Steps between C-alpha positions, in 0.01 A plus 500: 500500500634841403521761777372834382768761457791253497690386191414154373836354619448593868135408489593139418755465778503608864670839528764374748597225257518749215749713692717192561528411132841571344517817294546449130857572386556841345510512125848491336648366823753285312701750295717344235775715351616406153853362478599774255443759772675300771832490313532877468757686707383808690624831364784637714476829318141539614589399855777759527285761329208432735717539808657819365157648425375406847800678654437807285136501609625524858693811407841331475739647242565197276710525184380251241719346230246238398310687229480327165356806333632839384438785742420727204143576398339359188565748214216747462410419138433140604271606783324744269425225247354282773291786638370579151399136456311508828328826407399349166342201674759246391424283802355179358645157426763478230634190321671276755838544330476879495368768267622475138653849520726401788598164354601680180696761698692222678573324170622833360723551804669163447553575131630850566724429798590132471474418131241232577192448286189395688140499385254650749358148542835399653471769769303435820442791738473387861441633851869576558838351417459248781173386345677460164765276659231291668305464175808384310591237756143374529467479121826312441577292812335209676572211731825326409651808335811678629565873485857631529535816708833674570542618858479767626154508346190714528326331790174413319654290219541176699161539666327541164674187375372312803147625433526343155597168669842520335842489666730801541864415424729764649843592361710680762701811409698748711631854485832360370327424169287817516211265583498364143439140403736355238406293195686206658292525817181522296592203284583289806161580659292398197335158511240332277239653734618860459223709354593861574800719584427829677728789405476840670730776376529765637450303818286532807654465762863543390493773235729290279473529121607230256692624198352424155768233452411334830129510418557343158713221648225405745242518223714275282493228768121521529452486124731199475319317781147603404438691824266800514629827644287735709687829465392746768593838353306735725813697601611536137512881504678540835873453431824680593865530395423430137352155564329364189179299526417269211209259500585135456217483246692728263796279404338268246161361394571196717570718803179690428292181487647376830444826690204634694552863606333635812504873560293770665433864571592502869867593496586725204176696527444475879162333456527232769149552633347500153558121477581476130747262340532311176624183336640469149506137394480252215141477380405163661627613840328838468172323425541275805571800723197681357282200589638480855454871557150485357403259777691667783523880500348585162616840379735743671336824614350675198593863563849406626566348158441840339769641727733220391450593134611854587799358691627316192407752233571820692815677616769296676686811624427419863745209488804722448452679831409181684813322381724790602350495849508120532864494389595763759329307778652171385854639500460653844349185653756272333791698644347517850426128510852402399638722777310302766692228688395149404311611189592489133273607217516446126379799305168477320479562127121516488167512688512688835639248748833423663565153640780527758679194636466500880683174571790689658272617781448144623123525458263339254250718321186449710675571831690790347181667372302430816767650723560793265132587512473454875819682598543767232151527352615414149296260285681285243403172332677175604685337214361160595173613339692508172690176559818665633533503879836682508350814345233762555312710247495878523290710265625847411157595367471742789624852569867582543417631847358159596797321348748715692315457828431128456856411403643703788284294734603178329866596532446554872333160522775299334775682691319407819510133399880508506522626859 
């Protein structure tokens, strides 16, 4: 018999008994994390950056050398083009691979600057250079494949390879070789399972730049062995001391067919927050990337793409002033670092990073950076994040005043270690 006013369940059972019944388990109680997420390493750069920001929020004067972005503003003509697109209502979906105007502008850039002929259909515009790297690896690598990565490496390369269920194969380099892998090292690392070789010049984190002859020699090995090359060229325009950057795709038709270029607008146009990158690839790979992007992010932001067209087709005068300032900061920081006890530093030829060797201090990179931040309020990135525990990364994409102050504090820190 149902008791008026009570739910059917409690009407069928005595109330005391109902209270004694076990509660049903909460939904989603048994979380299962996919293996691809479990194998990823946490980002040390984010951990250091988070702690530094927390200290700054408390009013502590922290000098940060972790920035992977220019401290200059996006050039005005680029912002104006984006604002005009917004005002005109250009805010809807675009093709997943980017607007035709931008894909053509990128193809024109490669023809004009690199002597490379791409059809717009071979260009895929993505949500940043990082996204382009991820797309390439996901489109070309799978379980059982191996990807060769020279160390020090940009920290996301191995993690992206793991996400594709492939295996990162690391080739160690040091400052004695200017952090460059040799053709002999590359050849020795190649196996029947090698699918991809990742080449980054100018380099993050070291600032090293391969000469055209060195690039060709590495490309020759990959062509001979049938290995694809992912050439990360995002720092192409940021070079010093007459360093020459030449794309591995430019040496022969065979090199071209073996190369997938990834690039972006973040560094040379200071558009890090715009999240726009691109891939230039052989047609079958471009089509695969287009399909992957179509089912993941779809198109990059519509109005940002209009700004990117202006970036490529408009004035490049801003770069001259940026390079003069970067070179001045680099020279100052390089000299100061080499004057510190226990530290040696190879000079960078590109990008905006120095990668000093701290092994003479007796500390490994994580402890060095943690203590430097705690004691002297200076934030740097541990080299272990880049596969090199005897080094730290310092970005000179910050003001000269910050560089002077931060390096003076770092000098005080390392001199204190010797006491």
